[in-house]
BADRENFI-358149 format. One record per residue (C-alpha): x, y, z; residue in one letter. Coordinates in steps of 0.02 Angstrom, whole numbers, plus 50000, padded with zeros to 5 digits. Layout:
<pts>
XYZA...
</pts>
This chain:
<pts>
474355114545380M475705104945296E476115089745367E478075096345387T477225108745495Q476115096345605I477705085845626Q478845104845681S477095107045816N477395091045854L479415092145917E478785110145969D477605100146094L478735086746150Y480135100546200S478865109346300I478215092746376S479915088446434Q480175105846524I478785102046604A478955082846655A480855086046713S480375103046817A480805098047019K479485113147086D478475126746995L479975141347002P481085128946927S479815127246771M479155144446751W480645153746674G481265138546544P479405134646499L479005152046454L480715156146353E480455137846275E478725146946198V479415163146144L480545151146043A479525142245973V478285156045942L479515167345872K478985183445949V479905196446062D479415195346240A478115186646344G477215184446502S476605167746586L475425174846755M474335163546876I472725169846969L472995169347140E471235175347228G470795189947137N472395193647064A473405188946927L475355187246988V476685185346871R477615169446871K478855171646723A479215189746605A480475189046462R481015203846366G479775216946469L480965226646558G480615228146748D478915219646751I479225205546862M479255219447001E477605224846962E476195222547078P475085209947039P473535214646927I471805215247033P470225210146959A469725227246991S470935233646869S470195228646688G471295227346581G471835212346422V472185199646527S470745198346660W469525201546509K470495182046415V470165176646630V468405181746607K467615176546436S468865160946428R469415165946257K470935173346187P471255189846119V472255195846002V472845215645972I473825221745827T473885238545879D474205240446047L474125259046047S472175258646036K471995247746195E471985248846376K473495241046418V474095238446641A475995239546598S476665254446536K478315248046491F477305235846368V475975250546312E477675260146254E478775246246174N477365234246084F476385233345961R475445216745943S474905206646077L474015188546090V473515183746283T472735165346289V471945158746463P472855144646526M471555130546563M471195114346660V469585106846604R468535121346627D469295132246742Q470485148446703V472335145846801I473025157446733G473605166246574V475105166046443M475345182146357S476655185846202I477155200346118F477775209545949T478755223345932R477925226245762E476495224245710K476085204845671H474635196745602Q474405182045700F473445166045583S472305154745664L473415140345666D474485150145758D473115155245892L472525135945908N474345132045932F474765141546036F472965137946149A473865120946163I475325124246230I474515135146358A473615120546409N474775109446422Q475815121246505A474065121146632A474055103146652L475795103746717A475715115946832I474215107546920I475225091646940S476715098947016I475465109847143Q474875094047182L476475085847204S477095098447317E475605100947416I476005081347445L477705082047511K477355099347627E475875091647724N476055070847746R476725071447915Q475685085547994R473965084348057L473485100748071S473575101447888E472995083347822L471315095147853E471775106347723A472615093547598L470845086847609N469905104047559Q471375104347404V470985087947349S469175089947339K469375108947269S470535101047122V469395086847080A467815096447042T469065104146895V469935088446856F469275071146842D470845058946822F470275044046778E468985052846643E470475062046574T471615045746558L470205039046479D470005053446363S471795051746314I472065031446299L470125034446185D471355045446095S472865037246067I472235023646005T470995031245893T472465042845820M473705027645780F472425016445724S472555004345860S471064991545933D471894990946132I472715003746243G472975000746423L474115007646562V475084995446678T475925003646823L477194995946941F476714989647092D477854990547255G477214973247341E477454963047196T478424971947079H477664967146923L476814979946805L475124976546815L473524981946692G472674996046775K470825004246740K470155014846618P470825002446467A470215004046278Y469464986946212G469884977046350L468534967246474S468844970846660E469364952546681R470894955246540Q471364969546628I471444961146803N472384949646719D473704960346624F475184960146711R477154953946664S478924956946761R479914974146745T480974965146627D479744957246530E479424957846339G478874974846256V478374984046412M479804978746530G481054983646412E479965000846396A479835002346592F481644996846612C482565007046477K481505025446502G481155026846304V479825021146224P479755005146093I478994999845958M478824982745870V477994979945709G478314959545759K477734950045923I479174940746010D478834926246127K479014934446306E477684949346233T476584935146180E476634926446334E476114942146442V474674943446326L474284927146335K474144926646519R473004941146475A471924931046358R472344944346231I472274935946059T473084942845868G474204956445919I475504959745779K476134976845825S476464986245975I477125003846050I477535005746220A478205019746312A478635025046507P477545034846625L478905045746685K478825060946791V480345070546843K481665054346851S480415041846904Q479345027446807T477785025646869L477365012746725G477135011146548V475515017046427V475435003346273Q474495003646114I474444985446020F473494980045825S473144968745752S473854975045584K475904970145564E477064986545562N475474997145591N476615008945699F478025019445602H479675029745690S478845045045640K477315039745803D478715036045915L478715055645970R476955062345972L476635045046060F478125051546186S477175068046201I475385059646222L476485046446369A476985063546461S475275071346483Q474475051946544A476005051146660A475375069446723I473705062646744V474285046446831V475425052746965N474235065947005S472895052247014S473985039947143T474555055847244M472675059047250Y472225041447314R473905042347442E473055058347508I471325051947541E471755034247606E472935044247742E471705055747766R470355042747814K471815031447909K472085047648025D469965051948020E469875032248086A471205037248196L470555050148268L468925041348299T469415028048387S470325038048520I469295038448680G469815055148734D469365071848651G470535080448511V470645096848447I471605104848321A471835122548307I472935135048171D474085147248239K472425159148267N471795148248388Q470355144648265K469695125948277I469865114848113I469635097448203H468705090248314F468315069748347N466775061948397K467555057748581A467705076748581G465725078148536E465155066848661K466165075348801I465865093148756T464135090348680G464485100748545Y464555095248362L466115097748264A465135107748140E464575118448293E466575122748311L467385122148177L468045138448117G467595144548290G469115153048407A469145139948544F469245152248687L467505160148634E466795141848639T467595129648739L468575142648838G470065138948980I469635142049152F470885142649299N470485130849468K469525145149548E468545144049362K468645160049322L469155161649127P471135160949080V471795178648978E472205174248807A473955175848855K474335167948977D473355154948906S474025136048872P473695139048680L474775154948670A476125144648757K476235131948645I476175142748487L477335153748538K478795141548604D478185123748537G478475113248690N477445100948763Q476015106648882I475555092348984I474165098949134S472695094049261K472555113849302D471035118949189Y469345118049173F468425118748982L466585123648958R465405112048899K463725117048756R462495115648902N463925132248995G464345122849142S466405118149167L467235101549203F468935098549257P469995093349090A471665083349078Y472475092848921L473885088048828S474695101348694L475895098848561A476375109948401A476075108548243I477385111648130C477785116047943D479035107847836I479975121747874K480005118848072D478835133348085D477395132548219I475745134048111V474265126148233G474335114148385A473375098148453I472355098348594V471865080648690V470805081148829F469725070348931R468475074849054D469205071349241I467685076049344T467855058249423Y469735059249479E469405078149512F468255073649634E469255057449722L470685070449736E469615079949820Q468965069149958M470665061349960K471325080350021Q469815083050124E470145066150219L471905069250225I471635088850311S470355082050433L471385068550472S473015079350493T471915091550589H471345077050699E473335069450737L473855087250787R473245087850961A473635071851021P475365073750948I475615092251038T474785083751204A476115069451185I477785080551173K477005090651299G476895076051418Y478585068051347L479525086151384D478735082351567M479415067751604I481085071051548L481135088051655S480795077251803G478875086851850D478315068451845T479835061351971G481575054651939V481935043251810I483195031651794N484535034051642E483705019451525E482055024151542T482725043551487K483585035051352E481905025651287T480895043751327I481945051151203E481945038951055E479915041551074V480155062451078V480905059150889G479515048550832I478305059250897N479315074150808R479545065150642R477575059950653L477505080050684A478365083450527D477535070850443L475635079050475V476565097150436D476965092450272D475235083150217L474555099650292L475805109850165N475335101150024V473405098450076G473625119050079R474725120949912I473625109149836E471855118749862Q472585133749829G472545141250035K474305147850056I474445164650042T476335172849975I476585187850061K477825196149959P479145208050052E480875216850043Q481935202050134I483885200750155D484315183550117L485895181550187T485285187050340S483985172650351L485385158750282I486515164850450S484855160450560Q484565145050468T486345139050480V486465143550670R484945132450699E485535118850616Y487445118650670Q487195106850844P486305093850716Q487635097050610A488885093450760K488175075450809N488605070050634K490305079850634K489865088950487L490295106750462E489265120550378I490035132750285I489055149250223F489845157650111H489185174450143D489215188850006K488305205149984S486905203949886I485495213549836P483795210549915K482555197949866I480505199349827K479745185049925A478945178250091D480055176750221S479105160550311V479185150950154R480815155150110V481425148550297R480285132450241Q481105130350094V482985132050185L482345123850313N481975108250198N483635108450077L484795108750222I484045097850343S484175083450183N485825089550163A486305084050334I485315068650330K486025061050169Y487945067050187T488845056350296M490455062950309Q491255080150233G490385097550246S488915106550178I489185124250091E487935136150062I488335152249944S487425164949853V487575174149708Q486445189949596A486255193049433S485225209349365D483325198849408K483715185449505E484625178449676V485095159449659T485695153149811C486495133549813Q486865122349964V488075109549902K488405092250014D489825077750013T488625066550033G487965048049959I487325059549784G485825053649684I485845041549536S485195051049345K483595042049349D483105047649525A483445064849504Q482035064849353K480975057849482K481505069249658L480555080749645F478895070849651G477605070249772K478095055349908F479495048949833Y481075045049901R482795035749845V482525019149897K484475009149904N485645002150006A486185018050095K484395028150115T483615013350199V484165019150401Q483705039650333I481775044050385T480905056950298G479085058050200T479575060150018G478325077550006L479875091050058G480625092949897L478995093049822W478485106749924I479935115249907T479645116549716Q478005123549726K478475136949870L479685143449759L478745143549591E477275152349697M478725165049743M479125165949540G480915154649583G481185137049510K482515123849611V483535110849523W485065098249572L486555094449496E487145078449586S488545063749565V488135047049655E489445043249806N489925060449785K488675071649834G487495082149786S487185102949725T485375109649750F484895126549659Y483635138549686F483105155949652T482085170149692L481925187949607P482815205249664V481785217549763Y481145231749653T480315248049708A
</pts>
């Protein structure tokens, strides 16, 4: 091959490498890359196909009509492209009319074809094809040059794929595992250190140099530091090689972003070499390692001969530096991925709770050591298996929860965090244990839900303790019931005069005791209700109810209590559909809300109103009372929670009424919430479903 042709080929390779290095992503690279290849080879048309699974998928085509709209080519269809993939050798056809071709358009419009494999190491990642309308004899030099172009493109594709994988998956835990698998599979194809060593060896030999070295920018020290592998240097010299980013030839190449050649060493560069005990150097070529707009470092070669390098060497050196930059960038990304994976593995291992990651199909993709200890399963026994088929999810009655009702289905559907103590999981020995569950969604870069993280722990001890507490409360409250009732009876007898006439002072004292006894009875009732709700012993008997009638009755009962405080209760009655609920429990809800409104309102009124939609009826209880702060509103429906301030200190209560109200409404298919402003009043809302036959 003539020297001018070699120079031309090198320039063409440089142009192609620049397209690959400047591409932001694969879609933006396919077309320009193919167009440059066709211009370089002076052919009529071409295509680029990438191997995806068992099919070749077209990524770019020029001069081939609507071929991009055709489906991928499966392995079973055979043809020229698959012949190249399987043989890993180019195929040259000078007369297409005699060959089987997958595309009808190609068969009718072209006469000659060359298809070469796109390879990284020994693995084919795709094929590149060129076509001519007339018969064309391709020389061996043409084929070799085309093969070099295809392999350079393959290297660029692998690098961009790694960049996209790192960018998309760095924030999400379920995808860290996927990146680990990708890194392992790609590593079997592409050994970065070996490849970089090969590039340095080729460069130093090609340019008759003595030393070849890569220096990378260090973000902590802001220095260019020598990195292995290197050619012609000891490990100690590599470690001692360092320069400032504006120091010497290598600093100039880094700052300017262009290759630099010197035939005589300046003092700054000599000082850099002296630090690493490198002597006798007369000539240097240094080129920046650039990927897109980022400069990673500098590749440099040193010679003991003066003026050993020539200006024509710069272009070839830049091309080789571009290849080295791709390798360095890929190697850096792999190290970052591996470091992040190890950090996350260490974090997950150190967590005392079990951690499970599932994909969008509820398949287990990660299971930590703590989870193994809790369940008795080894991670290998669960990975890839369905969550519900292995660990399962069971309700309080220890019955399997249907897939559509499970917290896994809910988190994968709406992504809202779930925290619950209402479920049981299954150990390897088949026994069930009560579990604290915390579920959070995993989202990809587009915020689409792709999986979930399930954190769990065995709360058997807490569960048993809670059961003991409930049994104690239940026993105690039942035992208190009888004496409270008896006390009430005796006090009523005294007040009615059955035991004789009592003076006014004694009567006032006994009436105060009656009030205390009534509050004690309310506390016992509330505690009994809490126990029944938590143990699932309250039965809801839904029926058709006239809510307005029930509200009217309840309001009449509370009118005397309101008048004693000079308050007015107003019910804005209106015609609404019947509701589906338990009348006893709805009355209990109304009692709690209206009695609270009276308790916490010092002057003004309590207004009750209703409104209906197609599916539910909403009732609101509005007062002009003391109001509730924003912080207190967040805790208001908690068990035993009471607002504590100067205005409430004299108001009695158990802190259970609103908790019971919320639970009862949820059991009847409704909900409760509030709006409140301090010193202006509160409005409580609750909904119940409309009755349908």
